[in-house]
mmCIF file of the N, C-alpha and C atoms, coordinates in Angstrom:
data_MODEL
# 
_entry.id   MODEL 
# 
loop_
_atom_site.group_PDB 
_atom_site.id 
_atom_site.type_symbol 
_atom_site.label_atom_id 
_atom_site.label_alt_id 
_atom_site.label_comp_id 
_atom_site.label_asym_id 
_atom_site.label_entity_id 
_atom_site.label_seq_id 
_atom_site.pdbx_PDB_ins_code 
_atom_site.Cartn_x 
_atom_site.Cartn_y 
_atom_site.Cartn_z 
_atom_site.occupancy 
_atom_site.B_iso_or_equiv 
_atom_site.pdbx_formal_charge 
_atom_site.auth_seq_id 
_atom_site.auth_comp_id 
_atom_site.auth_asym_id 
_atom_site.auth_atom_id 
_atom_site.pdbx_PDB_model_num 
ATOM 1   N N  . MET A 1 1  ? 183.537 7.674   -40.450 1.00 0.00 ? 1  MET A N  1 
ATOM 2   C CA . MET A 1 1  ? 183.273 8.106   -41.818 1.00 0.00 ? 1  MET A CA 1 
ATOM 3   C C  . MET A 1 1  ? 181.792 8.434   -41.960 1.00 0.00 ? 1  MET A C  1 
ATOM 4   N N  . LYS A 1 2  ? 181.523 9.585   -42.530 1.00 0.00 ? 2  LYS A N  1 
ATOM 5   C CA . LYS A 1 2  ? 180.146 10.020  -42.734 1.00 0.00 ? 2  LYS A CA 1 
ATOM 6   C C  . LYS A 1 2  ? 179.537 9.294   -43.935 1.00 0.00 ? 2  LYS A C  1 
ATOM 7   N N  . ALA A 1 3  ? 178.306 8.839   -43.761 1.00 0.00 ? 3  ALA A N  1 
ATOM 8   C CA . ALA A 1 3  ? 177.604 8.158   -44.850 1.00 0.00 ? 3  ALA A CA 1 
ATOM 9   C C  . ALA A 1 3  ? 177.320 9.152   -45.974 1.00 0.00 ? 3  ALA A C  1 
ATOM 10  N N  . PRO A 1 4  ? 177.447 8.713   -47.224 1.00 0.00 ? 4  PRO A N  1 
ATOM 11  C CA . PRO A 1 4  ? 177.163 9.612   -48.352 1.00 0.00 ? 4  PRO A CA 1 
ATOM 12  C C  . PRO A 1 4  ? 175.668 9.918   -48.446 1.00 0.00 ? 4  PRO A C  1 
ATOM 13  N N  . ASP A 1 5  ? 175.363 11.071  -48.982 1.00 0.00 ? 5  ASP A N  1 
ATOM 14  C CA . ASP A 1 5  ? 173.969 11.471  -49.196 1.00 0.00 ? 5  ASP A CA 1 
ATOM 15  C C  . ASP A 1 5  ? 173.421 10.695  -50.382 1.00 0.00 ? 5  ASP A C  1 
ATOM 16  N N  . ARG A 1 6  ? 172.414 9.878   -50.143 1.00 0.00 ? 6  ARG A N  1 
ATOM 17  C CA . ARG A 1 6  ? 171.848 9.021   -51.198 1.00 0.00 ? 6  ARG A CA 1 
ATOM 18  C C  . ARG A 1 6  ? 171.345 9.805   -52.395 1.00 0.00 ? 6  ARG A C  1 
ATOM 19  N N  . LYS A 1 7  ? 170.938 11.056  -52.187 1.00 0.00 ? 7  LYS A N  1 
ATOM 20  C CA . LYS A 1 7  ? 170.376 11.842  -53.280 1.00 0.00 ? 7  LYS A CA 1 
ATOM 21  C C  . LYS A 1 7  ? 171.442 12.485  -54.163 1.00 0.00 ? 7  LYS A C  1 
ATOM 22  N N  . THR A 1 8  ? 172.660 12.650  -53.629 1.00 0.00 ? 8  THR A N  1 
ATOM 23  C CA . THR A 1 8  ? 173.669 13.371  -54.396 1.00 0.00 ? 8  THR A CA 1 
ATOM 24  C C  . THR A 1 8  ? 174.875 12.540  -54.798 1.00 0.00 ? 8  THR A C  1 
ATOM 25  N N  . VAL A 1 9  ? 175.055 11.360  -54.225 1.00 0.00 ? 9  VAL A N  1 
ATOM 26  C CA . VAL A 1 9  ? 176.216 10.543  -54.574 1.00 0.00 ? 9  VAL A CA 1 
ATOM 27  C C  . VAL A 1 9  ? 176.119 10.113  -56.032 1.00 0.00 ? 9  VAL A C  1 
ATOM 28  N N  . SER A 1 10 ? 177.233 10.245  -56.771 1.00 0.00 ? 10 SER A N  1 
ATOM 29  C CA . SER A 1 10 ? 177.176 9.954   -58.200 1.00 0.00 ? 10 SER A CA 1 
ATOM 30  C C  . SER A 1 10 ? 178.182 8.892   -58.641 1.00 0.00 ? 10 SER A C  1 
ATOM 31  N N  . GLU A 1 11 ? 179.044 8.447   -57.757 1.00 0.00 ? 11 GLU A N  1 
ATOM 32  C CA . GLU A 1 11 ? 180.036 7.435   -58.091 1.00 0.00 ? 11 GLU A CA 1 
ATOM 33  C C  . GLU A 1 11 ? 179.847 6.207   -57.221 1.00 0.00 ? 11 GLU A C  1 
ATOM 34  N N  . LEU A 1 12 ? 179.941 5.032   -57.808 1.00 0.00 ? 12 LEU A N  1 
ATOM 35  C CA . LEU A 1 12 ? 179.812 3.795   -57.044 1.00 0.00 ? 12 LEU A CA 1 
ATOM 36  C C  . LEU A 1 12 ? 180.853 3.725   -55.938 1.00 0.00 ? 12 LEU A C  1 
ATOM 37  N N  . GLU A 1 13 ? 182.079 4.165   -56.240 1.00 0.00 ? 13 GLU A N  1 
ATOM 38  C CA . GLU A 1 13 ? 183.160 4.095   -55.270 1.00 0.00 ? 13 GLU A CA 1 
ATOM 39  C C  . GLU A 1 13 ? 182.947 4.997   -54.056 1.00 0.00 ? 13 GLU A C  1 
ATOM 40  N N  . ALA A 1 14 ? 181.999 5.912   -54.138 1.00 0.00 ? 14 ALA A N  1 
ATOM 41  C CA . ALA A 1 14 ? 181.696 6.788   -53.007 1.00 0.00 ? 14 ALA A CA 1 
ATOM 42  C C  . ALA A 1 14 ? 180.833 6.084   -51.965 1.00 0.00 ? 14 ALA A C  1 
ATOM 43  N N  . LEU A 1 15 ? 180.297 4.926   -52.306 1.00 0.00 ? 15 LEU A N  1 
ATOM 44  C CA . LEU A 1 15 ? 179.482 4.150   -51.369 1.00 0.00 ? 15 LEU A CA 1 
ATOM 45  C C  . LEU A 1 15 ? 180.379 3.364   -50.421 1.00 0.00 ? 15 LEU A C  1 
ATOM 46  N N  . PRO A 1 16 ? 179.936 3.160   -49.192 1.00 0.00 ? 16 PRO A N  1 
ATOM 47  C CA . PRO A 1 16 ? 180.741 2.378   -48.251 1.00 0.00 ? 16 PRO A CA 1 
ATOM 48  C C  . PRO A 1 16 ? 180.982 0.953   -48.767 1.00 0.00 ? 16 PRO A C  1 
ATOM 49  N N  . ASN A 1 17 ? 182.196 0.479   -48.599 1.00 0.00 ? 17 ASN A N  1 
ATOM 50  C CA . ASN A 1 17 ? 182.607 -0.880  -48.959 1.00 0.00 ? 17 ASN A CA 1 
ATOM 51  C C  . ASN A 1 17 ? 182.571 -1.180  -50.453 1.00 0.00 ? 17 ASN A C  1 
ATOM 52  N N  . ILE A 1 18 ? 182.513 -0.156  -51.295 1.00 0.00 ? 18 ILE A N  1 
ATOM 53  C CA . ILE A 1 18 ? 182.563 -0.348  -52.744 1.00 0.00 ? 18 ILE A CA 1 
ATOM 54  C C  . ILE A 1 18 ? 183.887 0.211   -53.242 1.00 0.00 ? 18 ILE A C  1 
ATOM 55  N N  . GLY A 1 19 ? 184.732 -0.686  -53.700 1.00 0.00 ? 19 GLY A N  1 
ATOM 56  C CA . GLY A 1 19 ? 186.022 -0.287  -54.256 1.00 0.00 ? 19 GLY A CA 1 
ATOM 57  C C  . GLY A 1 19 ? 186.048 -0.516  -55.749 1.00 0.00 ? 19 GLY A C  1 
ATOM 58  N N  . LYS A 1 20 ? 187.257 -0.490  -56.301 1.00 0.00 ? 20 LYS A N  1 
ATOM 59  C CA . LYS A 1 20 ? 187.401 -0.633  -57.751 1.00 0.00 ? 20 LYS A CA 1 
ATOM 60  C C  . LYS A 1 20 ? 186.910 -1.987  -58.259 1.00 0.00 ? 20 LYS A C  1 
ATOM 61  N N  . ALA A 1 21 ? 187.211 -3.060  -57.532 1.00 0.00 ? 21 ALA A N  1 
ATOM 62  C CA . ALA A 1 21 ? 186.824 -4.405  -57.995 1.00 0.00 ? 21 ALA A CA 1 
ATOM 63  C C  . ALA A 1 21 ? 185.311 -4.585  -57.992 1.00 0.00 ? 21 ALA A C  1 
ATOM 64  N N  . ILE A 1 22 ? 184.662 -4.171  -56.912 1.00 0.00 ? 22 ILE A N  1 
ATOM 65  C CA . ILE A 1 22 ? 183.200 -4.321  -56.826 1.00 0.00 ? 22 ILE A CA 1 
ATOM 66  C C  . ILE A 1 22 ? 182.511 -3.411  -57.841 1.00 0.00 ? 22 ILE A C  1 
ATOM 67  N N  . SER A 1 23 ? 183.009 -2.186  -57.998 1.00 0.00 ? 23 SER A N  1 
ATOM 68  C CA . SER A 1 23 ? 182.377 -1.292  -58.975 1.00 0.00 ? 23 SER A CA 1 
ATOM 69  C C  . SER A 1 23 ? 182.532 -1.842  -60.392 1.00 0.00 ? 23 SER A C  1 
ATOM 70  N N  . LYS A 1 24 ? 183.655 -2.494  -60.681 1.00 0.00 ? 24 LYS A N  1 
ATOM 71  C CA . LYS A 1 24 ? 183.843 -3.127  -61.994 1.00 0.00 ? 24 LYS A CA 1 
ATOM 72  C C  . LYS A 1 24 ? 182.816 -4.238  -62.199 1.00 0.00 ? 24 LYS A C  1 
ATOM 73  N N  . ASP A 1 25 ? 182.612 -5.062  -61.164 1.00 0.00 ? 25 ASP A N  1 
ATOM 74  C CA . ASP A 1 25 ? 181.612 -6.132  -61.251 1.00 0.00 ? 25 ASP A CA 1 
ATOM 75  C C  . ASP A 1 25 ? 180.213 -5.574  -61.440 1.00 0.00 ? 25 ASP A C  1 
ATOM 76  N N  . LEU A 1 26 ? 179.896 -4.511  -60.733 1.00 0.00 ? 26 LEU A N  1 
ATOM 77  C CA . LEU A 1 26 ? 178.566 -3.901  -60.870 1.00 0.00 ? 26 LEU A CA 1 
ATOM 78  C C  . LEU A 1 26 ? 178.364 -3.354  -62.276 1.00 0.00 ? 26 LEU A C  1 
ATOM 79  N N  . ARG A 1 27 ? 179.382 -2.719  -62.813 1.00 0.00 ? 27 ARG A N  1 
ATOM 80  C CA . ARG A 1 27 ? 179.271 -2.194  -64.182 1.00 0.00 ? 27 ARG A CA 1 
ATOM 81  C C  . ARG A 1 27 ? 179.081 -3.321  -65.199 1.00 0.00 ? 27 ARG A C  1 
ATOM 82  N N  . LEU A 1 28 ? 179.686 -4.455  -64.925 1.00 0.00 ? 28 LEU A N  1 
ATOM 83  C CA . LEU A 1 28 ? 179.552 -5.611  -65.812 1.00 0.00 ? 28 LEU A CA 1 
ATOM 84  C C  . LEU A 1 28 ? 178.092 -6.056  -65.946 1.00 0.00 ? 28 LEU A C  1 
ATOM 85  N N  . ILE A 1 29 ? 177.302 -5.848  -64.893 1.00 0.00 ? 29 ILE A N  1 
ATOM 86  C CA . ILE A 1 29 ? 175.884 -6.247  -64.944 1.00 0.00 ? 29 ILE A CA 1 
ATOM 87  C C  . ILE A 1 29 ? 174.946 -5.047  -65.141 1.00 0.00 ? 29 ILE A C  1 
ATOM 88  N N  . GLY A 1 30 ? 175.517 -3.911  -65.562 1.00 0.00 ? 30 GLY A N  1 
ATOM 89  C CA . GLY A 1 30 ? 174.686 -2.768  -65.931 1.00 0.00 ? 30 GLY A CA 1 
ATOM 90  C C  . GLY A 1 30 ? 174.416 -1.756  -64.836 1.00 0.00 ? 30 GLY A C  1 
ATOM 91  N N  . ILE A 1 31 ? 175.056 -1.906  -63.692 1.00 0.00 ? 31 ILE A N  1 
ATOM 92  C CA . ILE A 1 31 ? 174.885 -0.937  -62.598 1.00 0.00 ? 31 ILE A CA 1 
ATOM 93  C C  . ILE A 1 31 ? 176.049 0.037   -62.686 1.00 0.00 ? 31 ILE A C  1 
ATOM 94  N N  . ASP A 1 32 ? 175.799 1.238   -63.217 1.00 0.00 ? 32 ASP A N  1 
ATOM 95  C CA . ASP A 1 32 ? 176.878 2.210   -63.374 1.00 0.00 ? 32 ASP A CA 1 
ATOM 96  C C  . ASP A 1 32 ? 176.667 3.478   -62.540 1.00 0.00 ? 32 ASP A C  1 
ATOM 97  N N  . HIS A 1 33 ? 175.617 3.479   -61.741 1.00 0.00 ? 33 HIS A N  1 
ATOM 98  C CA . HIS A 1 33 ? 175.310 4.634   -60.892 1.00 0.00 ? 33 HIS A CA 1 
ATOM 99  C C  . HIS A 1 33 ? 174.663 4.127   -59.610 1.00 0.00 ? 33 HIS A C  1 
ATOM 100 N N  . PRO A 1 34 ? 174.986 4.735   -58.477 1.00 0.00 ? 34 PRO A N  1 
ATOM 101 C CA . PRO A 1 34 ? 174.421 4.276   -57.204 1.00 0.00 ? 34 PRO A CA 1 
ATOM 102 C C  . PRO A 1 34 ? 172.893 4.229   -57.183 1.00 0.00 ? 34 PRO A C  1 
ATOM 103 N N  . GLN A 1 35 ? 172.245 5.113   -57.891 1.00 0.00 ? 35 GLN A N  1 
ATOM 104 C CA . GLN A 1 35 ? 170.781 5.128   -57.915 1.00 0.00 ? 35 GLN A CA 1 
ATOM 105 C C  . GLN A 1 35 ? 170.212 3.840   -58.500 1.00 0.00 ? 35 GLN A C  1 
ATOM 106 N N  . LYS A 1 36 ? 170.963 3.175   -59.349 1.00 0.00 ? 36 LYS A N  1 
ATOM 107 C CA . LYS A 1 36 ? 170.496 1.930   -59.968 1.00 0.00 ? 36 LYS A CA 1 
ATOM 108 C C  . LYS A 1 36 ? 170.501 0.761   -58.990 1.00 0.00 ? 36 LYS A C  1 
ATOM 109 N N  . LEU A 1 37 ? 171.098 0.944   -57.817 1.00 0.00 ? 37 LEU A N  1 
ATOM 110 C CA . LEU A 1 37 ? 171.106 -0.106  -56.802 1.00 0.00 ? 37 LEU A CA 1 
ATOM 111 C C  . LEU A 1 37 ? 169.847 -0.092  -55.930 1.00 0.00 ? 37 LEU A C  1 
ATOM 112 N N  . ILE A 1 38 ? 169.146 1.006   -55.931 1.00 0.00 ? 38 ILE A N  1 
ATOM 113 C CA . ILE A 1 38 ? 167.972 1.141   -55.062 1.00 0.00 ? 38 ILE A CA 1 
ATOM 114 C C  . ILE A 1 38 ? 166.913 0.115   -55.447 1.00 0.00 ? 38 ILE A C  1 
ATOM 115 N N  . GLY A 1 39 ? 166.486 -0.658  -54.462 1.00 0.00 ? 39 GLY A N  1 
ATOM 116 C CA . GLY A 1 39 ? 165.440 -1.652  -54.668 1.00 0.00 ? 39 GLY A CA 1 
ATOM 117 C C  . GLY A 1 39 ? 165.917 -2.971  -55.251 1.00 0.00 ? 39 GLY A C  1 
ATOM 118 N N  . LYS A 1 40 ? 167.212 -3.101  -55.492 1.00 0.00 ? 40 LYS A N  1 
ATOM 119 C CA . LYS A 1 40 ? 167.742 -4.340  -56.066 1.00 0.00 ? 40 LYS A CA 1 
ATOM 120 C C  . LYS A 1 40 ? 167.974 -5.378  -54.978 1.00 0.00 ? 40 LYS A C  1 
ATOM 121 N N  . ASN A 1 41 ? 167.819 -6.632  -55.340 1.00 0.00 ? 41 ASN A N  1 
ATOM 122 C CA . ASN A 1 41 ? 168.054 -7.749  -54.440 1.00 0.00 ? 41 ASN A CA 1 
ATOM 123 C C  . ASN A 1 41 ? 169.491 -8.224  -54.619 1.00 0.00 ? 41 ASN A C  1 
ATOM 124 N N  . ALA A 1 42 ? 170.243 -8.281  -53.527 1.00 0.00 ? 42 ALA A N  1 
ATOM 125 C CA . ALA A 1 42 ? 171.657 -8.646  -53.591 1.00 0.00 ? 42 ALA A CA 1 
ATOM 126 C C  . ALA A 1 42 ? 171.869 -10.033 -54.190 1.00 0.00 ? 42 ALA A C  1 
ATOM 127 N N  . LEU A 1 43 ? 171.024 -10.988 -53.847 1.00 0.00 ? 43 LEU A N  1 
ATOM 128 C CA . LEU A 1 43 ? 171.186 -12.341 -54.378 1.00 0.00 ? 43 LEU A CA 1 
ATOM 129 C C  . LEU A 1 43 ? 170.903 -12.390 -55.880 1.00 0.00 ? 43 LEU A C  1 
ATOM 130 N N  . GLN A 1 44 ? 169.953 -11.619 -56.331 1.00 0.00 ? 44 GLN A N  1 
ATOM 131 C CA . GLN A 1 44 ? 169.668 -11.575 -57.767 1.00 0.00 ? 44 GLN A CA 1 
ATOM 132 C C  . GLN A 1 44 ? 170.829 -10.929 -58.520 1.00 0.00 ? 44 GLN A C  1 
ATOM 133 N N  . LEU A 1 45 ? 171.405 -9.877  -57.943 1.00 0.00 ? 45 LEU A N  1 
ATOM 134 C CA . LEU A 1 45 ? 172.559 -9.242  -58.571 1.00 0.00 ? 45 LEU A CA 1 
ATOM 135 C C  . LEU A 1 45 ? 173.733 -10.213 -58.634 1.00 0.00 ? 45 LEU A C  1 
ATOM 136 N N  . TYR A 1 46 ? 173.928 -10.974 -57.565 1.00 0.00 ? 46 TYR A N  1 
ATOM 137 C CA . TYR A 1 46 ? 174.987 -11.972 -57.553 1.00 0.00 ? 46 TYR A CA 1 
ATOM 138 C C  . TYR A 1 46 ? 174.759 -13.012 -58.658 1.00 0.00 ? 46 TYR A C  1 
ATOM 139 N N  . GLY A 1 47 ? 173.524 -13.432 -58.820 1.00 0.00 ? 47 GLY A N  1 
ATOM 140 C CA . GLY A 1 47 ? 173.201 -14.393 -59.868 1.00 0.00 ? 47 GLY A CA 1 
ATOM 141 C C  . GLY A 1 47 ? 173.505 -13.832 -61.260 1.00 0.00 ? 47 GLY A C  1 
ATOM 142 N N  . LEU A 1 48 ? 173.185 -12.586 -61.488 1.00 0.00 ? 48 LEU A N  1 
ATOM 143 C CA . LEU A 1 48 ? 173.500 -11.949 -62.767 1.00 0.00 ? 48 LEU A CA 1 
ATOM 144 C C  . LEU A 1 48 ? 175.008 -11.935 -62.996 1.00 0.00 ? 48 LEU A C  1 
ATOM 145 N N  . LEU A 1 49 ? 175.742 -11.571 -61.964 1.00 0.00 ? 49 LEU A N  1 
ATOM 146 C CA . LEU A 1 49 ? 177.197 -11.503 -62.080 1.00 0.00 ? 49 LEU A CA 1 
ATOM 147 C C  . LEU A 1 49 ? 177.787 -12.895 -62.322 1.00 0.00 ? 49 LEU A C  1 
ATOM 148 N N  . TYR A 1 50 ? 177.292 -13.867 -61.611 1.00 0.00 ? 50 TYR A N  1 
ATOM 149 C CA . TYR A 1 50 ? 177.767 -15.253 -61.763 1.00 0.00 ? 50 TYR A CA 1 
ATOM 150 C C  . TYR A 1 50 ? 177.572 -15.717 -63.209 1.00 0.00 ? 50 TYR A C  1 
ATOM 151 N N  . ASN A 1 51 ? 176.403 -15.429 -63.765 1.00 0.00 ? 51 ASN A N  1 
ATOM 152 C CA . ASN A 1 51 ? 176.112 -15.847 -65.140 1.00 0.00 ? 51 ASN A CA 1 
ATOM 153 C C  . ASN A 1 51 ? 176.982 -15.119 -66.157 1.00 0.00 ? 51 ASN A C  1 
ATOM 154 N N  . LYS A 1 52 ? 177.332 -13.865 -65.891 1.00 0.00 ? 52 LYS A N  1 
ATOM 155 C CA . LYS A 1 52 ? 178.182 -13.095 -66.798 1.00 0.00 ? 52 LYS A CA 1 
ATOM 156 C C  . LYS A 1 52 ? 179.617 -13.615 -66.802 1.00 0.00 ? 52 LYS A C  1 
ATOM 157 N N  . LYS A 1 53 ? 180.065 -14.112 -65.643 1.00 0.00 ? 53 LYS A N  1 
ATOM 158 C CA . LYS A 1 53 ? 181.450 -14.543 -65.521 1.00 0.00 ? 53 LYS A CA 1 
ATOM 159 C C  . LYS A 1 53 ? 181.669 -16.000 -65.917 1.00 0.00 ? 53 LYS A C  1 
ATOM 160 N N  . GLU A 1 54 ? 180.595 -16.717 -66.228 1.00 0.00 ? 54 GLU A N  1 
ATOM 161 C CA . GLU A 1 54 ? 180.744 -18.129 -66.626 1.00 0.00 ? 54 GLU A CA 1 
ATOM 162 C C  . GLU A 1 54 ? 181.415 -18.267 -67.946 1.00 0.00 ? 54 GLU A C  1 
# 
């Protein structure tokens, strides 16, 4: 599978290993576009998600 072009990808589901469930979780914490993931720390995002689901 060819990696998506970081500059043109517009859907979370177009990223490798991102399906409907993960994209739903990302949207829950305000990540609705792949560009919003750039520079983010995975552990911090997990913490945000954990706090939202409590």
